[in-house]
C-alpha positions as CSV (number, residue, x, y, z in Angstrom):
1,X,1.3,-22.4,-2.7
2,X,0.1,-24.8,-5.3
3,X,2.6,-27.0,-7.1
4,X,2.7,-26.6,-10.9
5,X,2.1,-29.8,-12.9
6,X,5.8,-30.1,-13.8
7,X,6.7,-30.0,-10.1
8,X,4.7,-33.0,-9.2
9,X,7.0,-36.0,-8.6
10,X,6.8,-38.9,-11.0
11,X,7.6,-42.6,-10.9
12,X,10.8,-41.9,-12.7
13,X,11.8,-39.4,-10.0
14,X,11.1,-41.9,-7.3
15,X,13.1,-44.5,-9.2
16,X,16.1,-42.1,-9.5
17,X,16.0,-41.1,-5.8
18,X,15.8,-44.8,-4.7
19,X,18.4,-46.0,-7.2
20,X,16.1,-48.6,-8.7
21,X,14.2,-49.1,-11.9
22,X,10.7,-47.7,-12.5
23,X,9.5,-51.4,-12.7
24,X,10.7,-51.9,-9.2
25,X,8.9,-48.8,-8.0
26,X,5.7,-50.1,-9.6
27,X,6.1,-53.5,-7.9
28,X,6.6,-51.9,-4.5
29,X,3.5,-49.8,-5.0
30,X,1.3,-52.5,-6.3
31,X,2.6,-55.8,-5.0
32,X,5.0,-55.0,-2.1
33,X,5.1,-58.6,-0.9
34,X,6.9,-59.5,-4.1
35,X,9.8,-57.2,-3.5
36,X,12.8,-57.8,-1.2
37,X,12.6,-55.8,2.0
38,X,15.8,-53.7,1.4
39,X,14.5,-52.6,-2.0
40,X,11.0,-51.9,-0.6
41,X,12.5,-49.7,2.1
42,X,14.5,-47.7,-0.4
43,X,11.5,-47.0,-2.6
44,X,9.3,-46.2,0.4
45,X,11.8,-43.7,1.7
46,X,12.0,-42.0,-1.7
47,X,8.2,-41.9,-1.9
48,X,8.0,-40.2,1.5
49,X,10.8,-37.7,0.7
50,X,9.4,-36.7,-2.6
51,X,5.7,-36.7,-1.5
52,X,4.8,-39.0,-4.4
53,X,1.2,-40.0,-4.7
54,X,0.3,-42.8,-7.2
55,X,-2.3,-41.9,-9.8
56,X,-5.4,-43.8,-8.8
57,X,-6.8,-44.0,-12.3
58,X,-3.7,-45.4,-13.8
59,X,-3.3,-47.9,-11.0
60,X,-6.9,-49.0,-11.4
61,X,-6.4,-49.5,-15.1
62,X,-3.3,-51.6,-14.6
63,X,-4.8,-53.8,-11.8
64,X,-8.3,-53.7,-13.2
65,X,-9.4,-52.8,-9.7
66,X,-9.9,-49.5,-7.9
67,X,-9.1,-50.7,-4.4
68,X,-12.4,-49.3,-3.2
69,X,-15.4,-51.0,-1.5
70,X,-18.9,-49.6,-1.6
71,X,-21.4,-49.7,1.2
72,X,-25.0,-48.6,1.2
73,X,-26.5,-47.8,4.6
74,X,-30.1,-46.8,5.3
75,X,-28.9,-43.7,7.2
76,X,-26.0,-42.3,9.1
77,X,-28.4,-40.7,11.6
78,X,-28.2,-43.7,14.0
79,X,-25.2,-44.7,16.2
80,X,-25.5,-48.3,15.1
81,X,-24.6,-47.3,11.5
82,X,-21.9,-44.9,12.6
83,X,-20.2,-47.8,14.5
84,X,-20.7,-49.9,11.4
85,X,-18.9,-47.4,9.1
86,X,-16.0,-47.0,11.6
87,X,-15.5,-50.8,11.9
88,X,-15.8,-51.5,8.2
89,X,-13.4,-48.7,7.3
90,X,-10.8,-49.7,9.8
91,X,-10.7,-53.3,8.7
92,X,-10.7,-52.4,5.0
93,X,-7.9,-49.9,5.6
94,X,-5.8,-52.6,7.2
95,X,-6.1,-54.4,3.9
96,X,-5.2,-51.3,1.8
97,X,-8.7,-50.7,0.7
98,X,-10.8,-47.6,0.7
99,X,-14.5,-47.3,1.7
100,X,-17.1,-45.3,-0.2
101,X,-20.5,-45.0,1.4
102,X,-24.0,-44.0,0.3
103,X,-27.4,-43.9,2.0
104,X,-30.8,-45.0,0.9
105,X,-33.3,-43.8,3.6
106,X,-34.7,-47.3,3.7
107,X,-35.9,-46.9,0.1
108,X,-35.0,-50.0,-2.0
109,X,-35.2,-48.0,-5.2
110,X,-32.7,-45.5,-3.8
111,X,-30.6,-48.4,-2.5
112,X,-30.4,-49.8,-6.0
113,X,-29.5,-46.5,-7.6
114,X,-26.8,-45.8,-5.0
115,X,-25.3,-49.4,-5.4
116,X,-25.2,-49.0,-9.2
117,X,-23.6,-45.6,-8.8
118,X,-20.9,-47.0,-6.5
119,X,-20.2,-49.8,-9.1
120,X,-20.1,-47.3,-11.9
121,X,-17.4,-45.4,-9.9
122,X,-15.3,-48.4,-9.7
123,X,-16.3,-50.2,-6.5
124,X,-14.7,-53.7,-6.5
125,X,-17.3,-55.1,-4.0
126,X,-20.3,-54.0,-2.0
127,X,-21.7,-54.3,1.5
128,X,-25.4,-54.0,1.9
129,X,-27.7,-53.9,4.9
130,X,-30.2,-56.8,5.1
131,X,-31.3,-59.0,2.2
132,X,-34.4,-57.2,1.1
133,X,-32.9,-55.6,-2.0
134,X,-34.7,-55.4,-5.4
135,X,-34.3,-58.5,-7.5
136,X,-33.0,-56.3,-10.3
137,X,-30.1,-55.2,-8.1
138,X,-29.2,-58.7,-7.1
139,X,-29.2,-59.8,-10.7
140,X,-27.1,-56.8,-11.6
141,X,-24.5,-57.9,-9.1
142,X,-24.7,-61.5,-10.2
143,X,-24.2,-60.7,-13.8
144,X,-21.0,-58.8,-13.0
145,X,-19.7,-61.4,-10.6
146,X,-19.2,-58.6,-8.1
147,X,-18.5,-59.7,-4.5
148,X,-21.3,-58.6,-2.1
149,X,-22.0,-59.3,1.5
150,X,-25.4,-58.8,3.2
151,X,-25.0,-57.6,6.8
152,X,-27.3,-57.6,9.8
153,X,-29.2,-60.6,8.7
154,X,-28.4,-64.4,8.6
155,X,-29.4,-66.3,5.5
156,X,-29.5,-70.1,5.2
157,X,-26.1,-71.7,4.6
158,X,-27.2,-72.9,1.2
159,X,-28.4,-69.4,0.0
160,X,-26.6,-68.1,-3.0
161,X,-25.7,-64.8,-1.2
162,X,-23.1,-64.2,1.5
163,X,-24.4,-63.0,4.8
164,X,-23.0,-61.9,8.1
165,X,-25.4,-61.3,10.9
166,X,-28.0,-62.8,13.2
167,X,-31.5,-64.2,13.4
168,X,-33.6,-61.0,13.9
169,X,-36.8,-62.9,14.6
170,X,-35.1,-65.2,17.1
171,X,-33.4,-62.4,18.9
172,X,-36.6,-60.5,19.4
173,X,-38.5,-63.7,20.4
174,X,-35.9,-64.1,23.2
175,X,-36.7,-60.6,24.6
176,X,-40.5,-61.4,24.5
177,X,-40.0,-64.8,26.3
178,X,-38.1,-62.9,29.0
179,X,-41.1,-60.5,29.5
180,X,-43.5,-63.5,29.6
181,X,-41.3,-65.1,32.3
182,X,-41.7,-61.9,34.3
183,X,-45.5,-62.4,34.2
184,X,-46.3,-59.9,31.4
185,X,-49.3,-60.9,29.3
186,X,-50.2,-57.5,27.7
187,X,-47.1,-57.1,25.6
188,X,-47.1,-54.5,22.8
189,X,-44.5,-53.6,20.1
190,X,-43.2,-50.3,18.9
191,X,-41.7,-51.4,15.6
192,X,-39.8,-49.7,12.9
193,X,-41.6,-49.3,9.5
194,X,-41.7,-52.8,8.1
195,X,-42.3,-51.9,4.5
196,X,-39.1,-52.5,2.5
197,X,-37.2,-53.4,5.7
198,X,-36.6,-57.1,6.1
199,X,-34.9,-56.7,9.5
200,X,-37.9,-54.7,11.0
201,X,-40.3,-57.3,9.5
202,X,-38.4,-60.2,11.0
203,X,-38.4,-58.6,14.5
204,X,-42.2,-58.2,14.3
205,X,-42.4,-61.8,13.3
206,X,-40.3,-62.8,16.2
207,X,-42.7,-61.0,18.6
208,X,-45.7,-62.7,17.1
209,X,-44.0,-66.1,17.2
210,X,-43.0,-65.9,20.9
211,X,-46.5,-64.6,21.9
212,X,-48.2,-67.4,19.9
213,X,-46.0,-70.1,21.5
214,X,-47.2,-68.8,24.9
215,X,-50.9,-68.8,23.9
216,X,-50.9,-65.0,23.5
217,X,-51.6,-62.6,20.6
218,X,-50.4,-59.3,19.2
219,X,-53.7,-57.5,18.4
220,X,-53.6,-54.5,16.0
221,X,-53.9,-51.9,18.8
222,X,-50.7,-53.3,20.4
223,X,-48.5,-53.0,17.2
224,X,-47.4,-49.5,16.1
225,X,-44.9,-48.8,13.4
226,X,-42.8,-45.6,13.4
227,X,-39.7,-44.2,11.7
228,X,-36.6,-44.6,13.7
229,X,-36.6,-41.2,15.5
230,X,-37.1,-40.0,19.1
231,X,-40.1,-37.8,18.1
232,X,-41.9,-40.6,16.2
233,X,-41.2,-43.0,19.0
234,X,-42.8,-40.7,21.6
235,X,-45.9,-40.4,19.4
236,X,-46.0,-44.2,19.1
237,X,-45.8,-44.7,22.8
238,X,-48.8,-42.4,23.4
239,X,-50.8,-44.4,20.9
240,X,-49.9,-47.7,22.5
241,X,-50.7,-46.5,26.0
242,X,-54.1,-45.1,24.9
243,X,-55.3,-48.7,24.2
244,X,-57.5,-50.3,26.9
245,X,-56.4,-52.3,28.7
246,X,-53.0,-50.6,28.4
247,X,-49.9,-52.8,27.8
248,X,-47.6,-53.6,30.8
249,X,-44.6,-54.1,28.5
250,X,-43.4,-52.8,25.2
251,X,-40.6,-54.2,23.0
252,X,-39.1,-51.7,20.6
253,X,-37.6,-52.3,17.1
254,X,-34.4,-50.6,18.1
255,X,-32.9,-48.5,20.9
256,X,-33.8,-45.2,19.2
257,X,-37.5,-46.1,19.5
258,X,-36.9,-47.3,23.1
259,X,-35.2,-44.0,24.0
260,X,-38.3,-42.1,22.7
261,X,-40.6,-44.5,24.5
262,X,-38.8,-44.0,27.8
263,X,-38.8,-40.2,27.5
264,X,-42.5,-40.1,26.7
265,X,-43.4,-42.5,29.5
266,X,-41.6,-40.2,31.9
267,X,-43.5,-37.2,30.5
268,X,-46.8,-39.0,31.0
269,X,-46.0,-39.9,34.5
270,X,-45.8,-43.7,33.8
271,X,-43.3,-45.3,36.1
272,X,-40.7,-47.5,34.3
273,X,-40.4,-50.3,35.2
274,X,-43.0,-50.3,38.0
275,X,-46.0,-49.7,35.7
276,X,-44.4,-50.4,32.3
277,X,-41.4,-52.4,31.1
278,X,-39.5,-51.3,28.0
279,X,-37.0,-53.3,25.9
280,X,-34.8,-52.0,23.1
281,X,-32.6,-53.6,20.4
282,X,-28.9,-52.8,19.5
283,X,-27.4,-51.8,22.9
284,X,-26.2,-48.4,21.9
285,X,-23.9,-46.6,24.3
286,X,-26.7,-44.3,25.6
287,X,-28.7,-47.4,26.6
288,X,-26.7,-47.9,29.8
289,X,-26.5,-44.2,30.7
290,X,-30.2,-43.5,30.8
291,X,-32.3,-43.6,34.0
292,X,-33.5,-46.2,34.2
293,X,-30.8,-48.0,32.2
294,X,-32.3,-49.8,29.2
295,X,-32.8,-53.5,28.9
296,X,-31.9,-54.3,25.3
297,X,-30.6,-56.9,22.8
298,X,-26.9,-56.4,22.4
299,X,-25.6,-56.5,18.8
300,X,-21.8,-56.6,18.5
301,X,-21.7,-54.1,15.6
302,X,-17.9,-53.9,15.4
303,X,-17.4,-57.7,15.3
304,X,-20.2,-58.0,12.7
305,X,-18.9,-55.4,10.3
306,X,-15.2,-56.5,10.6
307,X,-16.4,-60.0,9.7
308,X,-18.3,-58.5,6.7
309,X,-15.1,-56.8,5.6
310,X,-13.2,-60.1,6.0
311,X,-15.6,-61.8,3.6
312,X,-15.1,-59.1,0.9
313,X,-11.3,-59.1,1.3
314,X,-11.2,-62.9,0.9
315,X,-13.5,-62.7,-2.2
316,X,-11.3,-60.1,-3.8
317,X,-8.2,-62.3,-3.1
318,X,-9.9,-65.3,-4.8
319,X,-10.2,-67.2,-1.6
320,X,-13.1,-69.4,-0.5
321,X,-15.8,-67.4,1.3
322,X,-18.0,-68.7,4.1
323,X,-21.6,-68.2,2.9
324,X,-23.3,-67.6,6.3
325,X,-21.5,-66.1,9.3
326,X,-23.6,-66.0,12.5
327,X,-22.9,-63.2,15.0
328,X,-24.0,-63.9,18.6
329,X,-26.5,-61.5,20.1
330,X,-27.7,-61.5,23.7
331,X,-30.4,-59.9,25.9
332,X,-28.9,-57.5,28.4
333,X,-31.1,-57.0,31.4
334,X,-30.9,-53.6,33.1
335,X,-33.4,-51.4,35.0
336,X,-36.1,-50.7,32.5
337,X,-37.8,-54.1,33.0
338,X,-39.4,-55.7,36.0
339,X,-42.2,-58.2,37.0
340,X,-45.6,-57.4,35.7
341,X,-47.6,-55.1,38.0
342,X,-50.2,-57.8,38.7
343,X,-47.5,-60.3,39.7
344,X,-45.9,-57.8,42.0
345,X,-49.3,-57.1,43.7
346,X,-49.8,-60.8,44.3
347,X,-46.4,-61.1,45.8
C-alpha cells in the first residue's frame, strides 16, 4: 500500500514524538555533533519509529550542499573500477555522503559532459580518473571553486590540482627492468589505447624509458594498442607474435590485456613462461588464479580511492588538503615470467 501525502511524517510529528522543538529536530538531522546525546537519542528514536525521511531538496537548500559526491569513471566493465566504486562509496558513506557515478568510455568530451551533469545535479565535489581532462572542464571546476581530486595518477606537489595515485611511467619501467634482468632483449608492449588516456600514455613512456636506459628500443612492430578487452588483447597478441624475430616478453597496459594475451598464447601453443613471458598491471583477483599465475604490478585500489575520498571530505570541511598523495605500487612476481629462452639454453 502507498502512503497518502498527509500520512507522511513531518518534522513537527517527529518533534512531538520526541518531546522537543522542531529546531532541535533540525539540528539533530543536520548537525548532530552540536546536540546533547540524550536529546539526539530521543530524536533518533522518534525518527525510526515514525519512518521519517528528511526532504533532500529542502536540506540541500538550507545547507547549500547536497551531500553528494560525483565520480566519472572510464567504464565499470573492469574489476579495477568496480573496486574503486566500492571503496569510494564506503568511505563517503562513513562521512554521511552519497556517491553518484557516471561513465565516459575513455572519451574526454563525454567525461566533460558527465562531470557538468553531475555538478548540475548538485554534486558538491568530483573524483576524476587521471589528469587528462579537457582544459574547459578544469576551468569550469576552478571557476566554481568545486573540490576535485584526480585519481590513479601522481601530479607534482606544486601542481594546482589535487591528486592521489602513483607514477604510471615509473611503475611500468620497473616491470621492464625486471624482464631485462631476466635476460630479455626482445620486449614488446600490448598497450591500452593511448589517445585521450594519460595513464596509458605514461605506461608506454615508462617502457620506452626503461628500454632506452638499457640500450634497447621499442620498434613500431613491438608496440600494439588495443581497447581493454579480452578479445582485443587476443588479437593484439597475434599481431605482436607475427613479427620476426618474435618477442620473448610482453608487458601489458593492464591485467585485462594480459589475460587475453595469456589465453591467446595458450591457443597458439606458445608456452608461457618457457617461450614467452607476460606481465600485467593492476593485480586483479583473477591474476593469481590463472595458470600460470600472472606476474603483474599491484595497485592497492581500495587504499587509493579511500585516500581520494579523504581529500574530498577534508576539502568540504574547509580543512587543508594535501596536494599530491603517492600510493605505493609494487611488482608481484608469479609464474608467467621466467628467464629469456636464450639465457636458459646457455645455462
